[in-house]
C-alpha positions in Angstrom: -8.5 2.5 6.9 -9.8 3.8 3.7 -7.6 3.4 0.6 -7.7 3.7 -3.2 -6.2 0.8 -5.3 -5.0 0.7 -8.8 -3.1 -1.9 -10.9 0.4 -0.8 -11.7 2.7 -2.0 -14.4 5.9 -3.8 -13.5 8.8 -5.1 -15.5 8.4 -8.7 -14.3 6.2 -11.1 -16.3 3.0 -12.3 -14.5 3.6 -9.7 -11.8 0.5 -8.8 -9.8 1.4 -5.4 -8.4 -1.0 -2.8 -7.1 -0.6 0.7 -5.8 -2.5 1.8 -2.7 -3.1 5.4 -1.7 -3.4 5.6 2.1 -4.6 8.3 4.4 -1.3 8.0 6.3 2.4 8.2 5.4 4.7 5.2 5.2 6.2 6.2 8.5 2.8 6.0 10.2 2.0 2.8 8.3 5.1 0.8 9.4 3.9 0.4 13.0 0.7 -1.3 11.7 2.8 -4.1 10.1 2.9 -6.3 13.2 3.7 -9.9 12.2 5.4 -8.8 9.0 9.2 -8.9 8.3 9.9 -5.2 8.0 13.1 -3.5 6.9 13.6 0.3 6.9 16.4 1.9 5.0 17.0 5.4 6.4 20.3 5.8 4.4 18.6 6.7 1.1 17.8 10.3 0.0 14.2 9.3 0.3 14.0 6.6 3.1 11.9 3.5 2.3 10.4 0.5 4.0 10.0 -3.1 2.7 7.7 -5.6 4.3 7.1 -9.3 3.5 4.5 -11.8 4.7 3.1 -15.0 3.1 4.7 -14.1 -0.2 3.2 -10.6 -0.2 5.7 -7.8 -0.6 4.9 -4.2 0.3 7.1 -1.3 -0.2 6.9 2.5 0.1 8.6 5.7 0.8 8.4 6.7 4.5 7.4 10.3 3.7 4.6 9.5 1.2 1.2 8.0 1.4 1.6 5.5 -1.5 2.6 1.9 -1.1 3.0 -0.9 -3.7 2.0 -4.4 -2.9 3.1 -7.4 -5.0 1.2 -10.7 -4.7 2.4 -14.3 -5.5 1.4 -15.2 -9.1 -0.1 -18.6 -8.2 -2.5 -17.2 -5.5 -2.6 -13.4 -6.1 -6.4 -13.1 -5.9 -6.8 -14.6 -2.5 -3.7 -12.9 -1.1 -4.9 -9.5 -2.5 -8.3 -10.0 -1.0 -6.8 -10.9 2.4 -4.4 -7.9 2.3 -7.3 -5.5 1.4 -9.5 -7.0 4.2 -6.6 -6.5 6.7 -5.9 -3.0 5.4 -9.5 -1.9 5.5 -9.7 -3.2 9.1 -6.8 -1.3 10.5 -7.5 1.7 12.7 -5.9 5.0 11.8 
C-alpha cells in the first residue's frame, strides 16, 4: 500500500505521533489489522476505530483515509519503521 506520512503535533510531551494518508478508508483498513486489538465505535456521529499492538496506537475515522499512529517514546524509531514496513507491504 502506498501512503504519505507527516509528523503531527500532539498535546502530550514526548509524543511521537504521525499522520498517514492511505488509498483506502478506515473501514477498508480495519480488516487489514489482523493481530491487532481493534475497537470500533459506531455510536459516534463520525464512527471511529482504535487499534493497539506492541505499544503502537492507531486511530482513524471509518469514512476517511487518514489515520494517526502514536509510537512508544522509548522505541519510537524502530516501531515506526516496523509499522511503515508492514503498511507498505499490505495489499490493497
